[in-house]
N, C-alpha and C positions, 0 to 999 in steps of 0.2 A: 476388529473387537472393539479397538479404542474409539473409533467413531461412533460405535453403538453406545459406549459408556458415556461419551460426551452428550450425545443426543439424549439419553435417558436422564442425565442431569438436568437438561433444560426443560423437558416435558414433564419432569415430576414437580416442577414448581407449584403446580395447582395442589398437588397432594401435600406438599409441604406447608401450603398456606393454610389448610385445614387443621394442622397441628397447633398445639399451644406453643408460646414463644420459647420455652426452654427446649422442647422436643425439635422444633423447627430450627433453632440455632444448632442444635447437635447434629442433625442430618445435613444442614449446609456445610458445616465444618468437615464432616466426613466426605462429602462430595468434592469439596475443594482440594482435599487430600488425594482423592483418586484422580482427579484432572492432573494434578501436578505430577503424580506418579507416571501417568501416561505420557505427560509432555517431556519428563525426563528421559524416557525410554525413546521418544521419537527424536529427540536431539543428539543421541550418541553418534551418528555418523557426520551431522553437520558441524559439530564441535571440533572435529578433527581438521577442518579445512578452513576455519574462519579465524582471522587475526585482526586485532585493533591497529588502526594507523593514526599516528600522532604527529603533530607539529608543535615543536617546543613542549609545553606541558599539557597541552590539550588534545583530547581525542577527537579527531575530526571525520572519521569515517571507519568503516570496517573493509577488509579485503578477502577475498576467496581464493584458495590455493589452486593454481593451474599446474603444479609442480614445476620442476626445474628452476626452483628459486624464484618463483613468479607469483604475485597476487594480482587479482582482477578486482577493481573497485569503480566507485563512480567519479568520472574525470573532473567535472566542474567543482567538486568539493575539495580538490587537492592541487590542481595545476597552479593555482597561485599562491601555494603555501611553500615555505622553505624548511628545510631541515626535517624531512619526512623520515619516520622510523616505525618500526613494528617491535614485536618482541616474541620469542620463541617460547615453548612451553615452561622453560626454566626461568622465564621472566628476564631473559637477557636482551638488551635492546640491540636491535639490527637495523642499520640504515637502508633506507628505500630510495629507489632512483626510478623516476618515471621514464620508461623506455618507449612507450607507445600509446596511442589513443584511437579510438573508434568514435569518431565523432557522432555519427548517426545514432549510436545507442548511449552516449555520454559516459563511455567506458574507458578507463586507463589501465595499462599494465605497468605493474611495478616490478623492477628486479631487486631481490632482497638476498644479497650474498650471505650465505652461512644458514639460510632457512631450509629446514628439512620438513617437508610436509606432504601428504598424499595428494594426488589430483582429484579434485572434485568429481563426483559422477551425477550428472544432471538427470532428472526424471521428467517425463511428459507431463505438462500441465493442462493438455487438451482435454483430458478425460474428466476434470474436476467440474462440479456443478455448482452453481450459486449455492451458498450456505455451507460450502465445504469447510471444515475447521483447519485453520493455519497457524502457525507460530514462527516468529523470527528468533533464531537460535544464536546465542552468544558463545564466545570461545570456551566459556565454563560449562557448556551444555544446557544452561538454563534458557528459559524463554525470555526474550527481552520485552516482548509484547505477543498477544495472541488475539486472533479475530477470525472472521469468516470472510470468504470470497464473496465479495458484494457485486462485482461486475467481472463477467468473463472476458476473454482476450478481445482486445479493440484496438483500433488505431487512434493515435492523439494527433496525427497530422491533420492540419487544417483541410488539406484537398480530400482526405478520405471521410472526415466526419460529416454526418448529415445535421443540418441546422433547421429547427422546425421554425424558430423566430418568435418566441414567447417569453414573457416574464412571469413566472408563477408566483402565486400567494403561498407563503410558507406555513400559513396557519392550518393546522390538521383539523378537518371537519368530519372525517370518518367515512366519507365517500367522494372520491373525485378531488380534483384541484382546480381551484378558480384561477383564470387568466388575468392577470393584472394590466398587462400591456401586450401589444403585438407589434413587432418590428416591422416597419414600413418596407414593402417590397419583399418580404420573407415568404417562405412556403406557407406559413400559417395565414398571412394576410392575402395571399392569393386565392385560397380556397373559402374565404370568409370567416375565419375564426376571429371572433370579437372580444373584446375587453368584457369581463364578467362571465364569459362562457365557463362552464365547468366540465373538464376532461374526465371522463368516467372510465373509458376503455381504450386501450391501444391494442389493435390486432386481436380483439376479442378477449383480452385479459383485463379483469377489473382493476381499477386504480384506486387505491385507498388513502393516499396521502403523497405529499411533496417528495419524500425520500423515494418512494417507489416509483413516481413518475420520471424523477430526474435520473434515476438508475436505468429506466428503459429508454429514455431519449438518448443517453449516452452510447448506446448499443447501435443506433441508427446510423446508416450510412449514406453518403452523399448519392443522391440519385433514387434512393429508396422511396417507396409509396406506402407507407403504413396507413390502415384503416383506423381512424380516431372517431370515437363515438362522444358527443357532446350533449350537455344539458344546457338549453337556453330558455329562460322563463318557463321551465317546466316541460318544455318540448325536446324530444330526442332527436338529434341530428348526426348524420354520419359524413365524414370528409375523407378524402384521400389526397393529401398533399404529396408533391414531389419535391423531396428535400434538396436543398442547395448546399453549397460549400458554406463553412462557418465563416461569417463575417460579423465581428462584433463592433457595434457603433462605439464612439467615444464615451458617451453617457453610460452605456452598459458596462464597458470596461472599467470606468471609475468606480461603479458599485461592485463589480467583482474584486477589485483590488482592495476596496474597503472591507469586504467581507474576508479576504485573505488575511488582512491585518488583525481582524478580530479573532480570526481562528489561530494566532500564534505564528511563530516562524515557519517558513516554507522553503523547500529546496530551490536554489536559483534557477536551475533547469528542471521543470517538471511538465514539459509538454514536447510535442513534436516527434514523439516516440512512434516508431511504426506498428509496435504491437506491445500491449501491457496488460496486465490483469490488475484489478483493484481490490483492496481489503479494507475493512474498517478498523483494523488495528492501530492503536496509538503509538507512534514512533516519533523521534526527533530527527531533525535534519542530519545530525552527525551519526545516525543509525544506518545510513545509506551503505550498502555493500553487505548487509546481514543476509545470511542464507535463509530462505523460506521453506519449510517442510510441512508436509501434511501429517496426519496421525499415525500413518505407517512409516514415518521416518524418511520418506523420499524428498530429496532436494529439488523442489520444482521450479525454483527461480531465485532471484536476488533483489533486495529492496533498491529501487532506483531512484525513488523521490518521495519526499512528504508533500503531498498536495493540499493537505488540510488537517485539522485536528484528528479527525477519524477518516482520512483518506490517504492510504498508502499505495504507491504504484510499485508493481513488481515486475521485473523483466523476466519473461518466462525462459526456463532452461533451454528449450530448442532454439529460441532465437539468439541466445548466447552462443550456443554451439555453431549455429550458422555463421555468425559474426566472425567467431575465431577461425574460420576456415581460411580467411584472408589475413595476411600480415597487417598489424596496426600501421596507421600513420606515423611517422617518426616525431617525437616530441623533443623540440629544441629548447635547451635550457638558457634562459636569459643571462646576460652578464650579471655576475655578482651572485647568481642563484647557485650556492654551492651545498654540498652535503655538510651537515654539522653533526658533531658528536653529542648525543643526548643521554640524559639520565632517566631511568625508568620513573614515571610519576610516583610521588610519594603517597598520593591520596588514591591509589588505584583499589585497594581492598575497601576503602571507605566508600568509594565510588560503586563498586559492586554491590555492597550491602544496601546501600541507598536504592539502587535499581531493584533489587529482590524485594525490598520492603514495599516499594512502589507498586510492583506488579502484583503482589499479594493484595494490597489495598484495592486495586483496580478490580481484581478478580472478585473480592467479596462484596464491592460496590455492584458489580454486574449481577450477581447472584441475588443481591438485595433488591434490585430494580425488578427482577423478574418476579420476585414474591410480592412486591407493591402492585404489579399489574393485575394480579388476580383479586 
């Protein structure tokens, strides 16, 4: 029912656009309240198992309870930090010690003496379809961010990914995407794809713009043979390249790094995962470790990386369950890395209010963009 509610909010934007400004604003405000009510209900279970992780006076990540006074979090965001601690629901600071890591998943297990928290219950993310509504839930039960599932489960390991070998024009033309460059020796080059060709279909599905094409290309696997339809000087061509492993040339790598810097801070480790799903929700690097829920309140995964301004990578719950079947690799504390007594940050409540206002602002901006498209 919650999903239907959110869907109705989006599709009704055309009706809102037909109303006068006062009436349209009234309806928009009412819809925003409905969505937040649904989000609050969805976050009930997740808020019981998520805790902030601090180093000094700065929050650096979140952790999800595994029971037995343990939290699961993103390893690369905490392993070089000292004086780690969290807090229980009474806001009493509790020291945290790294006791093991799962390097392939960039996960770390923290031992938190005195932490009494229930064990997280993971749900299957495999039955989610693209466009499914998701939210990242904070310890207070509110949504830190919300968005949709933009790319279903896929591997980020270079050996698994299929590489077409093109550079795309990001200009939206309404039909297809122009090829700016073709990587020498790539799958695209071998089947004759040329600069200025326009990709209009992949596997029979029409391509409307850059974002849609990049999303479909990210799903392709090494060795796959997708049928691609091109327009070249008004002539329709069809090719079927055999995709290769991803090999990024130095020039392309520099361009990608520049794009990364333009999109803001990113997680140090945001690749090499065996299986992740992707969402367009806007989160920060220090939001890694937040539980992700659908509108039924099921915890389907954990935020594992910020890959871009509107690109959040999520480790599915099933993959976490499988990883935890094995004992983590031991984590050795370097000399001088000792637990420090910390005080609860004075600006905690101010930070919470700031984030809530920011979420509301992004929510209203999203609804406003829907209205302007009509």
